[in-house]
Every structure is written in C-alpha cells, then in structure tokens.
VEXSE-951244 format. One record per atom (N, C-alpha, C): atom name; residue number from 1; residue in one letter; z, x negated, y. Coordinates in Angstrom, 2 decimals. Layout:
% VEXSE-951244
site->CA&pos->NUM&code->A&w->Z&u->X&v->Y .
...
END
This chain:
% VEXSE-951244
site->N&pos->1&code->M&w->0.69&u->21.48&v->-13.75 .
site->CA&pos->1&code->M&w->-0.46&u->22.30&v->-13.38 .
site->C&pos->1&code->M&w->-0.11&u->23.13&v->-12.16 .
site->N&pos->2&code->V&w->-1.10&u->23.32&v->-11.34 .
site->CA&pos->2&code->V&w->-0.94&u->24.19&v->-10.18 .
site->C&pos->2&code->V&w->-1.89&u->25.38&v->-10.34 .
site->N&pos->3&code->G&w->-1.47&u->26.46&v->-9.78 .
site->CA&pos->3&code->G&w->-2.27&u->27.68&v->-9.90 .
site->C&pos->3&code->G&w->-2.83&u->28.12&v->-8.56 .
site->N&pos->4&code->K&w->-3.39&u->29.32&v->-8.56 .
site->CA&pos->4&code->K&w->-4.03&u->29.90&v->-7.39 .
site->C&pos->4&code->K&w->-3.07&u->29.98&v->-6.20 .
site->N&pos->5&code->K&w->-1.81&u->30.30&v->-6.47 .
site->CA&pos->5&code->K&w->-0.82&u->30.45&v->-5.39 .
site->C&pos->5&code->K&w->-0.66&u->29.15&v->-4.61 .
site->N&pos->6&code->Y&w->-0.68&u->28.02&v->-5.29 .
site->CA&pos->6&code->Y&w->-0.56&u->26.72&v->-4.62 .
site->C&pos->6&code->Y&w->-1.69&u->26.55&v->-3.62 .
site->N&pos->7&code->F&w->-2.89&u->26.80&v->-4.04 .
site->CA&pos->7&code->F&w->-4.04&u->26.61&v->-3.16 .
site->C&pos->7&code->F&w->-4.07&u->27.61&v->-2.02 .
site->N&pos->8&code->E&w->-3.59&u->28.81&v->-2.27 .
site->CA&pos->8&code->E&w->-3.52&u->29.81&v->-1.19 .
site->C&pos->8&code->E&w->-2.50&u->29.37&v->-0.14 .
site->N&pos->9&code->D&w->-1.37&u->28.84&v->-0.59 .
site->CA&pos->9&code->D&w->-0.32&u->28.41&v->0.35 .
site->C&pos->9&code->D&w->-0.71&u->27.17&v->1.14 .
site->N&pos->10&code->I&w->-1.45&u->26.30&v->0.53 .
site->CA&pos->10&code->I&w->-1.77&u->25.00&v->1.14 .
site->C&pos->10&code->I&w->-3.09&u->25.02&v->1.92 .
site->N&pos->11&code->W&w->-3.90&u->26.05&v->1.74 .
site->CA&pos->11&code->W&w->-5.25&u->26.09&v->2.29 .
site->C&pos->11&code->W&w->-5.32&u->25.77&v->3.79 .
site->N&pos->12&code->D&w->-4.48&u->26.39&v->4.59 .
site->CA&pos->12&code->D&w->-4.52&u->26.20&v->6.05 .
site->C&pos->12&code->D&w->-3.44&u->25.23&v->6.55 .
site->N&pos->13&code->Y&w->-2.80&u->24.53&v->5.65 .
site->CA&pos->13&code->Y&w->-1.72&u->23.62&v->6.03 .
site->C&pos->13&code->Y&w->-2.29&u->22.39&v->6.72 .
site->N&pos->14&code->D&w->-1.79&u->22.09&v->7.91 .
site->CA&pos->14&code->D&w->-2.24&u->20.93&v->8.67 .
site->C&pos->14&code->D&w->-1.21&u->19.81&v->8.53 .
site->N&pos->15&code->V&w->-1.45&u->18.92&v->7.59 .
site->CA&pos->15&code->V&w->-0.50&u->17.85&v->7.31 .
site->C&pos->15&code->V&w->-0.29&u->16.95&v->8.53 .
site->N&pos->16&code->Y&w->-1.31&u->16.74&v->9.31 .
site->CA&pos->16&code->Y&w->-1.17&u->15.86&v->10.47 .
site->C&pos->16&code->Y&w->-0.33&u->16.50&v->11.57 .
site->N&pos->17&code->K&w->-0.40&u->17.81&v->11.70 .
site->CA&pos->17&code->K&w->0.47&u->18.50&v->12.65 .
site->C&pos->17&code->K&w->1.93&u->18.35&v->12.21 .
site->N&pos->18&code->E&w->2.14&u->18.46&v->10.91 .
site->CA&pos->18&code->E&w->3.49&u->18.34&v->10.37 .
site->C&pos->18&code->E&w->4.04&u->16.93&v->10.54 .
site->N&pos->19&code->I&w->3.27&u->15.91&v->10.20 .
site->CA&pos->19&code->I&w->3.79&u->14.55&v->10.30 .
site->C&pos->19&code->I&w->3.98&u->14.13&v->11.75 .
site->N&pos->20&code->G&w->3.28&u->14.76&v->12.66 .
site->CA&pos->20&code->G&w->3.46&u->14.47&v->14.08 .
site->C&pos->20&code->G&w->4.85&u->14.83&v->14.58 .
site->N&pos->21&code->N&w->5.54&u->15.70&v->13.84 .
site->CA&pos->21&code->N&w->6.90&u->16.09&v->14.19 .
site->C&pos->21&code->N&w->7.94&u->15.08&v->13.71 .
site->N&pos->22&code->Y&w->7.53&u->14.17&v->12.86 .
site->CA&pos->22&code->Y&w->8.46&u->13.18&v->12.30 .
site->C&pos->22&code->Y&w->8.60&u->12.03&v->13.29 .
site->N&pos->23&code->K&w->9.81&u->11.80&v->13.78 .
site->CA&pos->23&code->K&w->10.02&u->10.82&v->14.84 .
site->C&pos->23&code->K&w->10.67&u->9.52&v->14.38 .
site->N&pos->24&code->K&w->11.03&u->9.43&v->13.10 .
site->CA&pos->24&code->K&w->11.67&u->8.21&v->12.61 .
site->C&pos->24&code->K&w->10.61&u->7.16&v->12.26 .
site->N&pos->25&code->N&w->11.05&u->5.99&v->11.87 .
site->CA&pos->25&code->N&w->10.15&u->4.88&v->11.54 .
site->C&pos->25&code->N&w->9.35&u->5.16&v->10.28 .
site->N&pos->26&code->V&w->8.10&u->4.73&v->10.30 .
site->CA&pos->26&code->V&w->7.20&u->4.91&v->9.16 .
site->C&pos->26&code->V&w->6.45&u->3.61&v->8.91 .
site->N&pos->27&code->L&w->6.35&u->3.25&v->7.64 .
site->CA&pos->27&code->L&w->5.55&u->2.10&v->7.22 .
site->C&pos->27&code->L&w->4.42&u->2.63&v->6.35 .
site->N&pos->28&code->L&w->3.18&u->2.34&v->6.74 .
site->CA&pos->28&code->L&w->2.00&u->2.71&v->5.96 .
site->C&pos->28&code->L&w->1.32&u->1.44&v->5.49 .
site->N&pos->29&code->I&w->1.06&u->1.36&v->4.19 .
site->CA&pos->29&code->I&w->0.33&u->0.25&v->3.61 .
site->C&pos->29&code->I&w->-0.78&u->0.86&v->2.76 .
site->N&pos->30&code->H&w->-2.02&u->0.47&v->3.03 .
site->CA&pos->30&code->H&w->-3.15&u->1.09&v->2.33 .
site->C&pos->30&code->H&w->-4.15&u->0.02&v->1.94 .
site->N&pos->31&code->G&w->-4.58&u->0.04&v->0.70 .
site->CA&pos->31&code->G&w->-5.61&u->-0.89&v->0.23 .
site->C&pos->31&code->G&w->-6.97&u->-0.50&v->0.77 .
site->N&pos->32&code->E&w->-7.69&u->-1.47&v->1.30 .
site->CA&pos->32&code->E&w->-9.01&u->-1.18&v->1.88 .
site->C&pos->32&code->E&w->-10.05&u->-0.77&v->0.84 .
site->N&pos->33&code->Q&w->-9.80&u->-1.09&v->-0.43 .
site->CA&pos->33&code->Q&w->-10.74&u->-0.73&v->-1.50 .
site->C&pos->33&code->Q&w->-10.26&u->0.48&v->-2.30 .
site->N&pos->34&code->D&w->-9.37&u->1.26&v->-1.73 .
site->CA&pos->34&code->D&w->-8.83&u->2.43&v->-2.42 .
site->C&pos->34&code->D&w->-9.93&u->3.46&v->-2.65 .
site->N&pos->35&code->D&w->-10.24&u->3.74&v->-3.91 .
site->CA&pos->35&code->D&w->-11.27&u->4.73&v->-4.19 .
site->C&pos->35&code->D&w->-10.68&u->6.08&v->-4.60 .
site->N&pos->36&code->S&w->-9.34&u->6.19&v->-4.55 .
site->CA&pos->36&code->S&w->-8.68&u->7.46&v->-4.82 .
site->C&pos->36&code->S&w->-8.38&u->8.22&v->-3.52 .
site->N&pos->37&code->V&w->-7.93&u->7.49&v->-2.51 .
site->CA&pos->37&code->V&w->-7.61&u->8.08&v->-1.21 .
site->C&pos->37&code->V&w->-8.28&u->7.21&v->-0.15 .
site->N&pos->38&code->D&w->-9.21&u->7.78&v->0.57 .
site->CA&pos->38&code->D&w->-9.94&u->7.04&v->1.59 .
site->C&pos->38&code->D&w->-8.97&u->6.55&v->2.67 .
site->N&pos->39&code->I&w->-9.14&u->5.32&v->3.09 .
site->CA&pos->39&code->I&w->-8.26&u->4.71&v->4.08 .
site->C&pos->39&code->I&w->-8.29&u->5.45&v->5.42 .
site->N&pos->40&code->I&w->-9.31&u->6.23&v->5.65 .
site->CA&pos->40&code->I&w->-9.41&u->6.98&v->6.91 .
site->C&pos->40&code->I&w->-8.21&u->7.91&v->7.10 .
site->N&pos->41&code->Y&w->-7.63&u->8.39&v->5.99 .
site->CA&pos->41&code->Y&w->-6.47&u->9.28&v->6.10 .
site->C&pos->41&code->Y&w->-5.25&u->8.53&v->6.62 .
site->N&pos->42&code->S&w->-5.06&u->7.31&v->6.18 .
site->CA&pos->42&code->S&w->-3.94&u->6.51&v->6.70 .
site->C&pos->42&code->S&w->-4.21&u->6.04&v->8.12 .
site->N&pos->43&code->E&w->-5.47&u->5.75&v->8.41 .
site->CA&pos->43&code->E&w->-5.81&u->5.36&v->9.78 .
site->C&pos->43&code->E&w->-5.48&u->6.50&v->10.75 .
site->N&pos->44&code->Y&w->-5.84&u->7.70&v->10.38 .
site->CA&pos->44&code->Y&w->-5.55&u->8.85&v->11.25 .
site->C&pos->44&code->Y&w->-4.04&u->9.09&v->11.32 .
site->N&pos->45&code->A&w->-3.36&u->9.02&v->10.18 .
site->CA&pos->45&code->A&w->-1.91&u->9.21&v->10.17 .
site->C&pos->45&code->A&w->-1.23&u->8.18&v->11.07 .
site->N&pos->46&code->S&w->-1.75&u->6.96&v->11.09 .
site->CA&pos->46&code->S&w->-1.14&u->5.92&v->11.92 .
site->C&pos->46&code->S&w->-1.28&u->6.23&v->13.41 .
site->N&pos->47&code->E&w->-2.24&u->7.06&v->13.76 .
site->CA&pos->47&code->E&w->-2.39&u->7.49&v->15.15 .
site->C&pos->47&code->E&w->-1.50&u->8.68&v->15.47 .
site->N&pos->48&code->V&w->-1.10&u->9.43&v->14.46 .
site->CA&pos->48&code->V&w->-0.31&u->10.65&v->14.65 .
site->C&pos->48&code->V&w->1.18&u->10.36&v->14.67 .
site->N&pos->49&code->Y&w->1.64&u->9.50&v->13.77 .
site->CA&pos->49&code->Y&w->3.06&u->9.16&v->13.75 .
site->C&pos->49&code->Y&w->3.44&u->8.47&v->15.05 .
site->N&pos->50&code->E&w->4.63&u->8.75&v->15.51 .
site->CA&pos->50&code->E&w->5.10&u->8.17&v->16.76 .
site->C&pos->50&code->E&w->5.56&u->6.72&v->16.59 .
site->N&pos->51&code->N&w->6.26&u->6.43&v->15.51 .
site->CA&pos->51&code->N&w->6.83&u->5.10&v->15.27 .
site->C&pos->51&code->N&w->6.30&u->4.57&v->13.94 .
site->N&pos->52&code->V&w->5.14&u->3.94&v->13.97 .
site->CA&pos->52&code->V&w->4.49&u->3.53&v->12.73 .
site->C&pos->52&code->V&w->4.03&u->2.08&v->12.77 .
site->N&pos->53&code->E&w->4.15&u->1.44&v->11.62 .
site->CA&pos->53&code->E&w->3.54&u->0.14&v->11.38 .
site->C&pos->53&code->E&w->2.52&u->0.40&v->10.27 .
site->N&pos->54&code->F&w->1.28&u->0.02&v->10.50 .
site->CA&pos->54&code->F&w->0.21&u->0.29&v->9.53 .
site->C&pos->54&code->F&w->-0.47&u->-1.01&v->9.14 .
site->N&pos->55&code->Y&w->-0.53&u->-1.26&v->7.84 .
site->CA&pos->55&code->Y&w->-1.16&u->-2.46&v->7.32 .
site->C&pos->55&code->Y&w->-2.29&u->-2.09&v->6.36 .
site->N&pos->56&code->R&w->-3.43&u->-2.71&v->6.56 .
site->CA&pos->56&code->R&w->-4.57&u->-2.58&v->5.64 .
site->C&pos->56&code->R&w->-4.57&u->-3.84&v->4.77 .
site->N&pos->57&code->V&w->-4.67&u->-3.64&v->3.47 .
site->CA&pos->57&code->V&w->-4.65&u->-4.78&v->2.56 .
site->C&pos->57&code->V&w->-6.05&u->-4.99&v->2.01 .
site->N&pos->58&code->K&w->-6.67&u->-6.09&v->2.42 .
site->CA&pos->58&code->K&w->-8.03&u->-6.42&v->1.97 .
site->C&pos->58&code->K&w->-8.03&u->-6.72&v->0.47 .
site->N&pos->59&code->G&w->-9.03&u->-6.19&v->-0.20 .
site->CA&pos->59&code->G&w->-9.21&u->-6.46&v->-1.62 .
site->C&pos->59&code->G&w->-8.36&u->-5.61&v->-2.54 .
site->N&pos->60&code->A&w->-7.50&u->-4.77&v->-1.99 .
site->CA&pos->60&code->A&w->-6.62&u->-3.93&v->-2.82 .
site->C&pos->60&code->A&w->-7.14&u->-2.51&v->-2.87 .
site->N&pos->61&code->G&w->-6.88&u->-1.88&v->-3.99 .
site->CA&pos->61&code->G&w->-7.26&u->-0.49&v->-4.17 .
site->C&pos->61&code->G&w->-6.05&u->0.42&v->-4.06 .
site->N&pos->62&code->H&w->-6.03&u->1.46&v->-4.88 .
site->CA&pos->62&code->H&w->-4.97&u->2.46&v->-4.82 .
site->C&pos->62&code->H&w->-3.63&u->1.90&v->-5.26 .
site->N&pos->63&code->G&w->-3.62&u->0.96&v->-6.17 .
site->CA&pos->63&code->G&w->-2.38&u->0.34&v->-6.65 .
site->C&pos->63&code->G&w->-2.05&u->-0.91&v->-5.88 .
site->N&pos->64&code->V&w->-1.99&u->-0.81&v->-4.58 .
site->CA&pos->64&code->V&w->-1.87&u->-1.96&v->-3.69 .
site->C&pos->64&code->V&w->-0.65&u->-2.83&v->-4.01 .
site->N&pos->65&code->V&w->0.46&u->-2.23&v->-4.38 .
site->CA&pos->65&code->V&w->1.67&u->-3.01&v->-4.66 .
site->C&pos->65&code->V&w->1.48&u->-3.87&v->-5.91 .
site->N&pos->66&code->N&w->0.83&u->-3.32&v->-6.92 .
site->CA&pos->66&code->N&w->0.60&u->-4.06&v->-8.16 .
site->C&pos->66&code->N&w->-0.53&u->-5.08&v->-8.00 .
site->N&pos->67&code->Q&w->-1.51&u->-4.77&v->-7.18 .
site->CA&pos->67&code->Q&w->-2.67&u->-5.65&v->-7.02 .
site->C&pos->67&code->Q&w->-2.38&u->-6.82&v->-6.10 .
site->N&pos->68&code->M&w->-1.62&u->-6.60&v->-5.07 .
site->CA&pos->68&code->M&w->-1.31&u->-7.63&v->-4.08 .
site->C&pos->68&code->M&w->0.20&u->-7.63&v->-3.82 .
site->N&pos->69&code->P&w->1.01&u->-7.95&v->-4.84 .
site->CA&pos->69&code->P&w->2.46&u->-7.81&v->-4.69 .
site->C&pos->69&code->P&w->3.08&u->-8.69&v->-3.60 .
site->N&pos->70&code->E&w->2.65&u->-9.93&v->-3.50 .
site->CA&pos->70&code->E&w->3.27&u->-10.82&v->-2.50 .
site->C&pos->70&code->E&w->2.98&u->-10.35&v->-1.09 .
site->N&pos->71&code->E&w->1.73&u->-10.00&v->-0.82 .
site->CA&pos->71&code->E&w->1.37&u->-9.54&v->0.52 .
site->C&pos->71&code->E&w->2.08&u->-8.23&v->0.85 .
site->N&pos->72&code->T&w->2.03&u->-7.31&v->-0.10 .
site->CA&pos->72&code->T&w->2.63&u->-5.99&v->0.13 .
site->C&pos->72&code->T&w->4.14&u->-6.09&v->0.31 .
site->N&pos->73&code->M&w->4.79&u->-6.84&v->-0.56 .
site->CA&pos->73&code->M&w->6.24&u->-6.97&v->-0.43 .
site->C&pos->73&code->M&w->6.61&u->-7.73&v->0.84 .
site->N&pos->74&code->G&w->5.76&u->-8.63&v->1.26 .
site->CA&pos->74&code->G&w->5.99&u->-9.30&v->2.55 .
site->C&pos->74&code->G&w->6.00&u->-8.31&v->3.69 .
site->N&pos->75&code->Y&w->5.05&u->-7.38&v->3.70 .
site->CA&pos->75&code->Y&w->5.02&u->-6.34&v->4.74 .
site->C&pos->75&code->Y&w->6.29&u->-5.49&v->4.68 .
site->N&pos->76&code->I&w->6.68&u->-5.13&v->3.46 .
site->CA&pos->76&code->I&w->7.86&u->-4.28&v->3.30 .
site->C&pos->76&code->I&w->9.12&u->-4.98&v->3.77 .
site->N&pos->77&code->F&w->9.35&u->-6.23&v->3.33 .
site->CA&pos->77&code->F&w->10.55&u->-6.95&v->3.74 .
site->C&pos->77&code->F&w->10.57&u->-7.22&v->5.25 .
site->N&pos->78&code->D&w->9.43&u->-7.60&v->5.80 .
site->CA&pos->78&code->D&w->9.35&u->-7.82&v->7.26 .
site->C&pos->78&code->D&w->9.68&u->-6.54&v->8.02 .
site->N&pos->79&code->Y&w->9.16&u->-5.44&v->7.54 .
site->CA&pos->79&code->Y&w->9.39&u->-4.15&v->8.20 .
site->C&pos->79&code->Y&w->10.87&u->-3.76&v->8.12 .
site->N&pos->80&code->L&w->11.47&u->-3.91&v->6.94 .
site->CA&pos->80&code->L&w->12.89&u->-3.57&v->6.79 .
site->C&pos->80&code->L&w->13.75&u->-4.45&v->7.68 .
site->N&pos->81&code->H&w->13.38&u->-5.70&v->7.81 .
site->CA&pos->81&code->H&w->14.10&u->-6.60&v->8.72 .
site->C&pos->81&code->H&w->13.91&u->-6.15&v->10.17 .
site->N&pos->82&code->Q&w->12.70&u->-5.77&v->10.52 .
site->CA&pos->82&code->Q&w->12.39&u->-5.34&v->11.89 .
site->C&pos->82&code->Q&w->13.19&u->-4.10&v->12.29 .
site->N&pos->83&code->I&w->13.40&u->-3.18&v->11.37 .
site->CA&pos->83&code->I&w->14.15&u->-1.97&v->11.70 .
site->C&pos->83&code->I&w->15.64&u->-2.08&v->11.34 .
site->N&pos->84&code->D&w->16.07&u->-3.32&v->11.12 .
site->CA&pos->84&code->D&w->17.48&u->-3.64&v->10.87 .
site->C&pos->84&code->D&w->18.07&u->-3.01&v->9.62 .
site->N&pos->85&code->I&w->17.26&u->-2.87&v->8.59 .
site->CA&pos->85&code->I&w->17.76&u->-2.42&v->7.29 .
site->C&pos->85&code->I&w->18.23&u->-3.64&v->6.50 .
site->N&pos->86&code->F&w->17.52&u->-4.75&v->6.68 .
site->CA&pos->86&code->F&w->17.83&u->-6.01&v->6.01 .
site->C&pos->86&code->F&w->18.42&u->-6.97&v->7.01 .
END
C-alpha cells in the first residue's frame, strides 16, 4: 500500500526528464493491445532515450512475453547479441 506521502513526492516527478539522463542501452518491448499501459508511453520513451531499440508486438497485451514468447524472446536475444552480451 502507498499513502499520501508517496503521491506528494511523485506528483511533480517528470519520468521522461529522468530517463533522458540514462545513456546506456535500452530495449523496450510493448504489446500493441496493452490495456494496462498505453503504448504511447513507450513510444514517447523511445524518443527520449538516447540508445534505444523499441519493438511493438502486434496482438500482444500487457503480458507480451507470455502471449508472444517466440517473438519477444527473439527480440531479446537479437538485442543481447547486438550489444555484445551474447
């Protein structure tokens, strides 16, 4: 549970200003049918991050990894290979 203090502290917090300071690699994967978090937030984040790969998964909702495991894991493995983790 969160209380009044949480909302007071977070009220004026600009998450996009904060993530703009992050300069390392970022992978964003978002289901186009997500009804919990609108894809517009990831679209905007993909414009703010300096080093980002952004994938929209058609037909997937909020549980994109469980709904489209092969496609999602393909993006993840390709990305890890691209940034020389794999």
